[in-house]
N, C-alpha and C positions, 0 to 999 in steps of 0.2 A: 483135684479141685483147684484149678488154677484160673486166674482171671486174665483176660486180655487187656493189657494196658496200652499197647501201641496201636491197636485196631488193625493190625496187618493181616491181609488176606481174607477177611470175612466179607461176604457179599451182602449180608443183611443190612448193614449200615453204610455201605459204600455209596457215595454220592456221584462218583465219576467226575469227569472234568466238565465244567460249565464254560463254554466259550461265548455265551451271549453277554452283551454289554448291559449292565444294569443302568437304565436311564432314569430311574425314579429320583435320585438326588439331583440330576440335571433339571428335570421338570420342576422339582420343588424350588430350586434356585431361580429358575425363569419366572415362575408364578410370583415369587416374592419380589423380584425386580419389577415385574409388571404392576404389581400393587403399589410399589414405591413410586413409580413414574406416574401412575394414575392419580395418586394423592398429591404429588409435588407439582405437577404441571399447572393445575388451576391456580396455585399460589404464585407461580412465576409469571402469569399473564395479568397481574393486577396493574391497572393503569393509574397514572398520577395526573390529577387535573392541574393544568397550567393556566394561569391567567395572563395570556400574552396580549400585548397591545395590537390593535389591527394594523395591517400593512397600509401605509399611506404612500401613494405615488408622489414623485417630486413635483413641485409646482411648475407650471409652464414657464419656460424661459430660464429655468435653473441650469447652471452649467453641467454639461455631461462629464462623467469621469474621463480622464485622459486615456488615450489608446495606450496599450502596453508597449514597452520598448522591446523589440525583438532583434536578437542577433541570430542571423541565419548562417549556418555553415553548410556549404555545398559539397557534393562528392569530390569535386576537383580541388577543394581547399579554399575556394573563394569565400569571403566574408561579406555579409550584407547587414547593415543596420537599417531595418525596415526595407526600403528599396534602394538605399544609398550604398554603393560598394565601398568597402574599406579593406585594409590589410591588417595583419597581426601587429605590426609595429605602430601603426597609427590608430589602432582600435580604441584605446582609452581617450585620446584627444577627440576623435570623431564622435565617440559615444557621449562625451561631455558636451560637445557642441550640439548634438541632436537633442539632448535632454534640455539644455538651456534654451534652445530655439523653440521646442515644442511645449515646454512648461516654464513660461516666464515667472520669475519670482522665486525660483528654487535657489536656495543659497548654496548648497553643496550637491552637485549632481551625483556624487557617489552614494547618497542615501536613497536614491530611487531604485526600485526593483527592475532588474533586467532579466528578460526571458531568453533562454538559449534554445534554439531548435536546430537539430542537425539532421541531415538526410540519412537514409538507411545505411549507405556504404561509406560513411565518413570514417576515416581511420581514428582509432582511439587516441593516438598521439596528437593529432590535429585538434581534436576536441579538448584534450587536457591542456594543450598550449593556449587555447582561448580562455579556458577557466583560470589557468595560472596567471595569464596576462591581466585578466580582470581583477583577480584577487590581489595581485601584486601592485595594482594601482588604486586599491581602496574600494573597489566595487564588490561588497560582500553580500548584497541583497540579490542573489542569483537564483533563478528558478529554471527548472528544466521542463521542456515541453516534449511530449512524445506523441501527441495527436494534433491534427489540424485545428486551429481556432475557429 
């Protein structure tokens, strides 16, 4: 009268190896996530009413905003301020002259924003030389352009 404690060798209760993946927990988790997203998305699309003033065009005869100041760097290293050719050594003086000519009444030309546009194959060193020259002479309002205006 002995009892089998280890279950070894009997075929009556042998389940064999089950190589199928149990996907029930995965489906349960996905259904819970689906319910969470279905409940939370309508709350995320709530709009806020804004009372904005209407857009008013400028009156006729009002002064147009000034054209941006562009420093163009060519592939061969040539510098242009707009359409005026310049060099790296004379760039700050030429830039200050163009700013004071195009924008009369500006006290300090270094406070104006300067846009730099470089062609595709400009060497990084040439570009950084222009940036360092501008910043070394007080032109800190520098913006970079990567598309045509």
